[in-house]
Structures are given as structure tokens and as C-alpha cells.
C-alpha positions as CSV (number, residue, x, y, z in Angstrom):
1,M,11.2,1.2,-17.9
2,I,8.6,0.8,-15.1
3,R,8.3,-2.7,-13.7
4,F,6.9,-4.5,-10.7
5,R,8.9,-7.2,-9.0
6,R,8.5,-9.4,-5.9
7,Y,10.3,-7.9,-3.0
8,R,13.6,-9.6,-2.2
9,P,15.9,-9.0,0.8
10,S,18.4,-7.3,-1.6
11,H,15.8,-4.5,-1.9
12,L,15.8,-3.8,1.9
13,S,18.1,-0.7,1.7
14,A,16.3,0.8,-1.2
15,V,12.9,0.3,0.4
16,L,14.1,1.9,3.7
17,T,15.3,4.9,1.6
18,V,11.9,5.2,0.0
19,F,10.3,5.0,3.5
20,R,12.6,7.6,5.0
21,S,11.9,10.0,2.2
22,N,8.3,10.1,3.4
23,V,9.0,10.7,7.1
24,P,7.5,12.6,8.9
25,E,4.8,13.9,6.5
26,Y,3.4,10.5,5.5
27,F,4.8,8.0,8.0
28,A,5.9,8.4,11.7
29,P,9.6,7.5,12.3
30,A,8.4,4.8,14.7
31,E,6.8,2.9,11.8
32,E,10.2,2.0,10.5
33,A,10.5,-0.9,13.0
34,W,7.2,-2.3,11.7
35,L,8.3,-1.9,8.1
36,K,11.5,-3.8,8.9
37,Q,9.5,-6.6,10.6
38,T,7.3,-6.8,7.5
39,L,10.3,-7.0,5.2
40,H,11.9,-9.7,7.2
41,D,8.7,-11.7,7.7
42,L,7.8,-12.2,4.0
43,S,4.5,-13.9,4.9
44,C,2.5,-11.8,2.5
45,P,3.1,-10.7,-1.1
46,L,5.3,-7.6,-1.3
47,Y,6.4,-5.8,-4.4
48,V,8.8,-3.1,-5.5
49,L,8.1,-0.6,-8.3
50,T,11.3,-0.1,-10.3
51,D,12.5,2.1,-13.1
52,H,15.7,0.6,-14.7
53,D,16.3,-1.4,-11.5
54,A,16.0,1.7,-9.2
55,V,13.4,1.1,-6.5
56,L,10.9,4.0,-6.7
57,G,8.1,2.4,-4.6
58,F,7.0,-0.4,-2.4
59,G,3.8,-2.1,-1.2
60,G,2.1,-5.3,-0.5
61,F,-1.1,-6.9,0.7
62,E,-2.4,-9.8,2.7
63,I,-5.6,-11.8,2.3
64,D,-7.5,-12.9,5.4
65,D,-9.4,-16.0,4.3
66,F,-11.4,-16.2,7.5
67,H,-12.8,-12.7,7.2
68,N,-12.9,-12.7,3.4
69,I,-11.0,-9.4,3.1
70,A,-7.7,-8.1,1.9
71,Y,-5.5,-5.5,3.6
72,L,-3.1,-3.3,1.9
73,V,0.4,-3.4,3.5
74,F,2.3,-0.2,3.4
75,G,2.3,1.5,0.0
76,M,4.8,4.3,-0.8
77,V,6.6,6.1,-3.5
78,H,9.9,7.9,-3.0
79,R,9.2,11.6,-2.3
80,D,11.2,12.7,-5.4
81,H,8.6,10.8,-7.6
82,H,5.3,12.0,-6.0
83,G,2.7,13.4,-8.4
84,R,3.9,11.3,-11.4
85,G,1.2,8.5,-11.2
86,F,3.5,5.9,-9.6
87,G,1.4,5.6,-6.5
88,R,-1.7,4.9,-8.5
89,R,0.1,2.4,-10.6
90,L,1.4,0.6,-7.5
91,L,-2.1,0.6,-6.0
92,E,-3.7,-0.7,-9.2
93,Y,-1.1,-3.4,-9.5
94,R,-1.8,-4.6,-6.0
95,L,-5.6,-4.5,-6.5
96,A,-5.3,-6.5,-9.7
97,K,-3.1,-9.1,-7.9
98,I,-5.8,-9.4,-5.2
99,A,-8.6,-9.6,-7.7
100,A,-6.8,-12.4,-9.5
101,A,-6.0,-14.4,-6.4
102,K,-7.6,-17.9,-6.1
103,N,-9.1,-16.8,-2.8
104,A,-10.0,-13.2,-3.9
105,P,-12.1,-11.4,-1.4
106,R,-14.8,-8.8,-2.2
107,Y,-13.3,-6.0,-0.2
108,V,-9.8,-4.5,0.2
109,T,-9.2,-2.2,3.1
110,V,-6.6,0.2,4.1
111,D,-6.0,2.5,7.0
112,T,-4.2,5.8,6.6
113,T,-4.0,9.4,7.7
114,P,-6.4,12.2,6.6
115,H,-3.6,13.6,4.6
116,I,-3.4,10.5,2.4
117,A,-7.0,9.4,2.5
118,P,-8.1,11.6,-0.5
119,F,-5.6,9.7,-2.7
120,F,-7.4,6.5,-2.0
121,E,-10.9,8.1,-2.4
122,H,-9.8,9.4,-5.8
123,C,-8.9,5.8,-6.7
124,G,-12.3,4.4,-5.8
125,F,-12.1,3.7,-2.1
126,E,-14.9,4.7,0.2
127,R,-14.2,6.1,3.7
128,I,-15.8,3.9,6.3
129,A,-14.4,5.2,9.6
130,Y,-12.5,8.1,11.1
131,W,-10.6,7.8,14.4
132,P,-9.1,10.9,16.0
133,Q,-5.6,10.1,17.2
134,G,-6.2,6.5,16.1
135,Y,-2.5,5.8,15.7
136,R,-0.3,5.5,18.7
137,H,2.0,8.2,17.4
138,G,-0.9,10.7,17.5
139,F,-2.0,10.9,13.9
140,D,-5.7,10.6,13.1
141,K,-6.7,7.4,11.4
142,V,-9.0,6.9,8.4
143,D,-10.3,3.4,7.4
144,L,-11.2,3.0,3.7
145,R,-12.7,0.1,1.7
146,Y,-12.6,-0.8,-2.0
147,D,-15.2,-3.1,-3.5
148,L,-13.7,-5.4,-6.1
149,L,-17.1,-6.6,-7.3
150,T,-18.4,-3.2,-8.3
151,N,-15.3,-1.2,-9.1
152,P,-14.7,-1.2,-12.9
153,V,-10.9,-0.4,-12.7
154,V,-10.0,-3.8,-11.4
155,G,-13.0,-5.7,-12.8
156,K,-11.6,-5.2,-16.4
157,R,-8.2,-6.7,-15.6
């Protein structure tokens, strides 16, 4: 049974396993330190996607009230479960949480690699910038934006 739960420190090992299953194709090994920092900070909403208590995915977001925008924080599904719709479900869950927030912004942004960007575009995001070697580890960077006011997927929730 697929469920979403708030991340708890007891999920740390499982989330790291999900992350490591996606290295190096989707994440650079050096990003693990940033992930660990995010998991220990807990200053933004973080969620795990579970199936019968097994963690299959992880992601979160933060809302910047000053700039009236939300940022997706990580977002991953264990490699063994790619292509089964879990990534889209995790994304839609986070978008719905952002849209339902008291301080919901109009836009949600994410930065990712050209390898992953088509997933977000297929889910309604628009590409707004491309940065060759935009990440320190040498990957190209793509910035994407989702409009919560005009996108019907979230607007109906």
C-alpha cells in the first residue's frame, strides 16, 4: 500500500539507500553530504513514499515567503522502482502540499540535469534556463518552473 509520511530521523538509512541507488546517473556522489545536511536540518517539509513501510522514495520542498516561490528539495525514487509512476506521485503529492499551504506561492521551481528535465516537463513544468556545467561537479543544470495558478493537475486538488 503506497503512502506518504513525514520524514523522520529513523528513515535516514533508507533514504540514503534510495539516494545511492541513483548515483552516478542522477546524482553526483558529492551530493550525499548535502542530502545528509538536509535530513538533519529538518527546516522544511520532507516526505518519504512508502510501500508497506519500505521507503521507495523521498522529497521535500521549501517555501520562500519573501520571494513568493517554492523550491523542490531533492526528489528521488529507488532505482529498482523507476518507471512505475512513483516519481510522478511523489511530485504531485509535494505540489499539492505546496498549493494547499497557507502561504502558497504561484510558482514552484526545481533545478536538475538535462537527463531528468524531460520528466518535469512532462509533468507540466516549463524550462526557464539552461546552464552548461552549472553544477560544481560538472553536470549541466536546467531550471524549470511550475505555475500553480494555471496548471490543472494541482488546481483540482
